[in-house]
C-alpha positions as a printed NumPy array, in Angstrom:
array([[  12.14 ,   36.448,  -24.598],
       [  15.161,   34.383,  -25.773],
       [  14.198,   31.336,  -28.325],
       [  16.155,   28.318,  -28.213],
       [  16.908,   26.123,  -31.192],
       [  14.621,   23.73 ,  -29.932],
       [  11.903,   26.274,  -29.716],
       [  12.883,   27.43 ,  -32.884],
       [  12.598,   24.134,  -34.809],
       [   9.172,   23.211,  -33.021],
       [   7.602,   26.325,  -34.213],
       [   9.151,   25.853,  -37.851],
       [   7.699,   22.438,  -38.146],
       [   4.333,   23.476,  -36.898],
       [   3.761,   25.734,  -39.366],
       [   5.382,   23.444,  -42.224],
       [   2.862,   20.524,  -41.182],
       [  -0.128,   23.343,  -41.086],
       [   0.702,   24.321,  -44.642],
       [   1.603,   20.411,  -45.89 ],
       [  -1.864,   19.611,  -44.345],
       [  -3.848,   22.255,  -46.423],
       [  -2.01 ,   21.747,  -49.761],
       [  -3.01 ,   17.905,  -49.739],
       [  -6.482,   18.963,  -48.528],
       [  -6.937,   21.112,  -51.376],
       [  -5.025,   18.162,  -53.771],
       [  -7.485,   15.623,  -52.783],
       [ -10.763,   17.856,  -53.189],
       [  -9.452,   18.576,  -57.05 ],
       [  -8.961,   14.875,  -57.458],
       [ -12.273,   13.889,  -56.178],
       [ -14.053,   16.709,  -57.983],
       [ -12.249,   15.508,  -61.49 ],
       [ -13.127,   11.888,  -60.696],
       [ -16.805,   12.643,  -59.997],
       [ -17.3  ,   14.694,  -63.127],
       [ -15.713,   12.052,  -65.543],
       [ -17.269,    8.907,  -66.585],
       [ -14.554,    6.133,  -66.077],
       [ -16.871,    3.032,  -66.241],
       [ -16.553,    0.949,  -69.138],
       [ -19.577,   -1.039,  -68.376],
       [ -22.315,   -2.16 ,  -71.055],
       [ -24.95 ,    0.374,  -71.502],
       [ -28.861,   -1.145,  -71.593],
       [ -31.057,   -0.607,  -74.326],
       [ -33.445,    1.596,  -72.696],
       [ -31.81 ,    4.627,  -70.458],
       [ -34.309,    6.642,  -68.275],
       [ -33.068,    9.929,  -66.997],
       [ -34.709,   12.36 ,  -64.937],
       [ -34.98 ,   16.167,  -66.212],
       [ -36.589,   19.205,  -65.274],
       [ -37.792,   20.434,  -68.532],
       [ -38.214,   18.532,  -72.054],
       [ -35.418,   17.945,  -73.865],
       [ -35.236,   18.626,  -77.722],
       [ -33.794,   15.96 ,  -80.005],
       [ -34.558,   18.064,  -83.146],
       [ -32.254,   16.485,  -86.149],
       [ -30.678,   19.804,  -87.155],
       [ -29.127,   18.103,  -90.223],
       [ -32.281,   17.903,  -91.888],
       [ -33.392,   20.393,  -94.315],
       [ -36.875,   21.334,  -93.33 ],
       [ -38.478,   24.578,  -91.755],
       [ -41.163,   22.635,  -89.819],
       [ -40.727,   20.917,  -86.914],
       [ -43.163,   17.965,  -85.939],
       [ -44.426,   17.126,  -82.294],
       [ -45.31 ,   13.603,  -82.172],
       [ -47.984,   13.51 ,  -79.314],
       [ -48.778,    9.91 ,  -77.852],
       [ -51.456,    9.77 ,  -75.259],
       [ -50.259,    6.939,  -73.08 ],
       [ -51.161,    4.672,  -69.983],
       [ -49.71 ,    1.48 ,  -69.212],
       [ -48.84 ,    0.289,  -72.541],
       [ -44.957,   -0.542,  -72.302],
       [ -45.033,   -3.055,  -74.822],
       [ -46.807,   -1.473,  -77.16 ],
       [ -44.045,    1.599,  -76.345],
       [ -41.386,   -0.707,  -76.726],
       [ -42.389,   -1.531,  -80.437],
       [ -43.493,    1.93 ,  -81.541],
       [ -40.969,    4.349,  -80.795],
       [ -37.894,    2.964,  -82.444],
       [ -40.055,    1.976,  -85.19 ],
       [ -41.59 ,    5.566,  -85.694],
       [ -38.53 ,    7.4  ,  -85.094],
       [ -36.784,    5.682,  -87.887],
       [ -39.99 ,    5.733,  -90.08 ],
       [ -39.886,    9.552,  -89.68 ],
       [ -35.94 ,    9.698,  -90.253],
       [ -36.144,    8.151,  -93.358],
       [ -38.528,   10.523,  -94.446],
       [ -35.992,   13.316,  -92.973],
       [ -38.715,   14.954,  -90.627],
       [ -37.612,   17.252,  -88.256],
       [ -39.467,   15.539,  -85.136],
       [ -39.576,   14.905,  -81.438],
       [ -41.911,   12.362,  -79.87 ],
       [ -43.679,   13.019,  -76.673],
       [ -45.12 ,   10.298,  -74.476],
       [ -47.936,   12.004,  -72.888],
       [ -48.352,   10.009,  -69.675],
       [ -51.744,   10.136,  -67.612],
       [ -50.664,    9.464,  -63.905],
       [ -53.696,   10.472,  -61.875],
       [ -56.459,    7.948,  -60.997],
       [ -59.19 ,    9.115,  -63.251],
       [ -60.318,    7.456,  -66.373],
       [ -58.093,    8.099,  -69.375],
       [ -58.442,   10.894,  -71.556],
       [ -56.87 ,   11.035,  -74.854],
       [ -58.098,   14.499,  -75.9  ],
       [ -57.054,   16.161,  -72.751],
       [ -53.775,   14.65 ,  -72.915],
       [ -53.383,   15.687,  -76.645],
       [ -54.267,   19.306,  -75.401],
       [ -51.543,   19.072,  -72.733],
       [ -48.86 ,   18.08 ,  -75.055],
       [ -49.964,   20.841,  -77.746],
       [ -49.542,   23.598,  -74.857],
       [ -46.543,   22.05 ,  -73.712],
       [ -44.615,   21.921,  -77.087],
       [ -46.396,   24.537,  -79.388],
       [ -43.574,   27.487,  -79.084],
       [ -41.07 ,   25.014,  -80.202],
       [ -42.904,   22.877,  -83.144],
       [ -44.893,   23.868,  -85.981],
       [ -47.441,   20.873,  -86.091],
       [ -48.146,   18.205,  -84.26 ],
       [ -49.384,   14.312,  -85.07 ],
       [ -51.992,   12.831,  -82.953],
       [ -50.547,    9.662,  -82.727],
       [ -51.83 ,    6.335,  -81.234],
       [ -49.319,    4.135,  -79.443],
       [ -50.466,    0.884,  -81.128],
       [ -50.561,    1.873,  -84.781],
       [ -47.317,    1.624,  -87.027],
       [ -47.546,    3.066,  -90.452],
       [ -46.576,    0.038,  -92.927],
       [ -46.143,    1.925,  -96.114],
       [ -43.136,    4.35 ,  -96.593],
       [ -45.716,    6.458,  -98.923],
       [ -47.371,    7.583,  -96.007],
       [ -46.17 ,   11.068,  -95.54 ],
       [ -45.529,   13.118,  -92.113],
       [ -44.543,   16.366,  -93.986],
       [ -46.299,   19.636,  -92.923],
       [ -50.227,   19.823,  -93.412],
       [ -51.499,   23.025,  -94.847],
       [ -54.675,   21.397,  -94.072],
       [ -55.331,   18.631,  -91.318],
       [ -54.159,   15.37 ,  -93.131],
       [ -55.441,   12.165,  -91.8  ],
       [ -52.954,    9.764,  -92.134],
       [ -55.094,    6.804,  -90.856],
       [ -57.512,    7.033,  -93.364],
       [ -60.701,    5.053,  -93.112],
       [ -59.999,    3.047,  -96.439],
       [ -56.63 ,    2.264,  -94.976],
       [ -56.79 ,    1.642,  -91.318],
       [ -57.668,   -2.089,  -90.156],
       [ -60.752,   -1.34 ,  -87.872],
       [ -62.35 ,    1.689,  -88.518],
       [ -63.939,    2.397,  -91.788],
       [ -66.635,    5.075,  -91.533],
       [ -66.151,    8.515,  -93.294],
       [ -66.156,   10.953,  -90.292],
       [ -63.132,    8.773,  -88.892],
       [ -60.409,   11.066,  -88.279],
       [ -58.199,    8.951,  -85.42 ],
       [ -55.566,    6.902,  -85.456],
       [ -53.222,    9.409,  -86.75 ],
       [ -53.747,   12.738,  -87.62 ],
       [ -51.289,   15.897,  -88.367],
       [ -52.51 ,   19.323,  -87.979],
       [ -50.604,   22.641,  -87.974],
       [ -50.142,   24.86 ,  -85.033],
       [ -52.42 ,   27.405,  -86.272],
       [ -55.194,   25.235,  -87.285],
       [ -55.041,   23.271,  -83.576],
       [ -55.175,   26.319,  -82.14 ],
       [ -58.232,   28.106,  -84.223],
       [ -60.433,   25.086,  -83.183],
       [ -59.624,   25.395,  -79.744],
       [ -58.379,   21.87 ,  -79.444],
       [ -60.359,   18.88 ,  -78.325],
       [ -63.087,   18.711,  -75.641],
       [ -62.151,   17.611,  -72.383],
       [ -65.23 ,   15.692,  -71.552],
       [ -64.16 ,   12.752,  -72.953],
       [ -63.189,   10.386,  -70.055],
       [ -62.985,    6.483,  -71.196],
       [ -62.842,    5.368,  -74.571],
       [ -64.355,    6.874,  -77.82 ],
       [ -65.977,    9.445,  -79.337],
       [ -63.484,   12.654,  -78.853],
       [ -62.163,   12.217,  -82.778],
       [ -65.654,   12.157,  -83.826],
       [ -66.348,   15.726,  -81.88 ],
       [ -62.961,   16.794,  -83.019],
       [ -64.196,   16.313,  -86.944],
       [ -66.951,   18.452,  -85.974],
       [ -64.821,   21.272,  -84.533],
       [ -62.787,   21.118,  -87.991],
       [ -65.928,   21.036,  -90.299],
       [ -67.084,   23.892,  -88.248],
       [ -63.918,   26.298,  -88.844],
       [ -64.291,   25.228,  -92.612],
       [ -60.866,   23.173,  -92.513],
       [ -60.061,   20.477,  -95.21 ],
       [ -59.604,   17.306,  -93.851],
       [ -56.928,   15.495,  -96.241],
       [ -56.08 ,   12.101,  -96.788],
       [ -53.488,    9.794,  -98.334],
       [ -54.123,    9.064, -101.88 ],
       [ -52.329,    6.892, -104.342],
       [ -51.515,    4.255, -101.545],
       [ -51.238,    0.884, -103.327],
       [ -51.866,   -0.759,  -99.946],
       [ -55.049,   -1.686,  -98.126],
       [ -56.846,   -2.313,  -95.027],
       [ -54.681,   -5.217,  -94.275],
       [ -51.041,   -4.115,  -95.057],
       [ -50.865,   -0.228,  -94.647],
       [ -51.022,   -0.165,  -90.941],
       [ -49.718,   -2.769,  -88.253],
       [ -52.175,   -2.512,  -85.182],
       [ -50.328,   -3.816,  -82.055],
       [ -53.179,   -3.742,  -79.642],
       [ -53.411,   -6.915,  -77.902],
       [ -56.852,   -8.637,  -77.844],
       [ -56.576,   -9.553,  -74.173],
       [ -56.726,   -5.646,  -73.207],
       [ -59.756,   -4.349,  -72.491],
       [ -61.005,   -0.842,  -73.707],
       [ -63.156,    1.51 ,  -70.823],
       [ -66.256,    1.945,  -72.553],
       [ -68.577,    2.079,  -69.42 ],
       [ -70.955,    5.05 ,  -69.755],
       [ -72.059,    6.308,  -66.396],
       [ -74.116,    9.463,  -65.191],
       [ -75.388,   11.212,  -67.996],
       [ -71.807,   10.708,  -69.924],
       [ -73.864,    9.243,  -73.103],
       [ -76.186,   12.117,  -73.807],
       [ -73.541,   14.73 ,  -73.239],
       [ -70.518,   12.987,  -74.927],
       [ -72.741,   12.844,  -78.373],
       [ -73.27 ,   16.411,  -78.782],
       [ -71.009,   19.216,  -80.001],
       [ -68.961,   20.747,  -76.841],
       [ -68.738,   24.255,  -77.434],
       [ -67.532,   24.951,  -73.637],
       [ -64.202,   23.269,  -73.053],
       [ -60.719,   22.977,  -74.981],
       [ -57.39 ,   24.169,  -74.558],
       [ -58.497,   27.468,  -72.843],
       [ -59.796,   25.134,  -69.889],
       [ -57.938,   21.866,  -69.669],
       [ -56.994,   21.628,  -65.954],
       [ -53.877,   19.79 ,  -65.126],
       [ -50.122,   19.752,  -63.491],
       [ -47.037,   18.347,  -64.764],
       [ -45.53 ,   16.453,  -62.449],
       [ -42.167,   15.497,  -64.366],
       [ -40.388,   15.249,  -67.415],
       [ -37.944,   12.306,  -68.299],
       [ -35.428,   11.919,  -70.925],
       [ -35.643,    8.238,  -72.083],
       [ -34.203,    6.325,  -74.779],
       [ -35.573,    3.224,  -76.465],
       [ -33.103,    1.483,  -78.969],
       [ -32.319,    4.451,  -81.011],
       [ -35.284,    6.666,  -80.147],
       [ -34.814,    9.583,  -77.634],
       [ -38.016,   10.286,  -76.201],
       [ -39.607,   13.023,  -73.735],
       [ -41.981,   11.191,  -71.364],
       [ -44.413,   13.847,  -69.507],
       [ -45.83 ,   13.017,  -66.438],
       [ -49.442,   14.733,  -66.251],
       [ -51.982,   14.739,  -63.773],
       [ -55.258,   15.439,  -65.173],
       [ -57.792,   17.247,  -63.025],
       [ -61.603,   16.471,  -63.056],
       [ -64.211,   18.79 ,  -62.327],
       [ -66.934,   16.659,  -61.017],
       [ -69.603,   19.139,  -61.366],
       [ -69.182,   19.21 ,  -65.283],
       [ -67.924,   15.597,  -66.257],
       [ -68.733,   13.321,  -63.324],
       [ -68.034,   10.506,  -65.188],
       [ -64.205,   11.195,  -64.739],
       [ -65.063,    8.303,  -61.963],
       [ -67.428,    5.774,  -62.884],
       [ -66.951,    4.003,  -59.379],
       [ -69.15 ,    6.669,  -57.855],
       [ -72.225,    6.044,  -59.876],
       [ -74.309,    3.265,  -58.697],
       [ -77.323,    3.483,  -61.011],
       [ -75.801,    2.919,  -65.119],
       [ -72.91 ,    1.017,  -65.901],
       [ -73.697,   -0.186,  -69.335],
       [ -71.639,   -1.141,  -72.083],
       [ -71.871,    1.154,  -75.244]])
């Protein structure tokens, strides 16, 4: 077979064009990938940034000389205004004390009544492998006195003591802000899971601590008092869920020896990494699961007989 000059030229040009096209394709892919993996936008950053993540991200301040890590556990539902004030304030407060800490917002996303105790149980189980102690911390209570210490507690340490809290002053009160180390919280099997709605879960936890012969300590040498030690940012128009239905009133006034860390029933729907001002947070979206044969008052709308206020 005899190849003419015209055929040779056509064959060479075709192969050259094919090679050139392949090279251009490879270069285009490389440049596109590079552009996608580099942020060239100088757009202004918003103060609040939310990023979805698969697992909680830990923001421990590794520069602080401390052998103990604190997980601040904040039971939460629909309190965004309070959270916007709480997060940067508490983060800065703890940084001033050089406390190695992370803040976890325990966001209840199911349709049951709010269950503060179960949310804290979940928060403990999700963080205990990385933290030495927890702060059971209300989102609407801010410490004002710089001498209120968040250091590691060798005994349960009730920061929001009755003689300092702006609203609750009875001796057995341990709500608001309580520090407890990992070992002691596990020892008492966490909190009861029977407290759907507002109130009494802290009183039951007080009995658990006493039954375990743990000594509840409180701040001393604090010069401020009930009116200027804490800032309570709970809005007056926000109603508490104090309804009692079924046999809730009777059951929740007794020591619970059945429920706790070992049987809290829940699903983690997602984690979110979130920053408010200077404060990095981990939001854990939690779906609590109610066993209506044990606590039918997780949903009082089904009870038609008794919805009295406590």
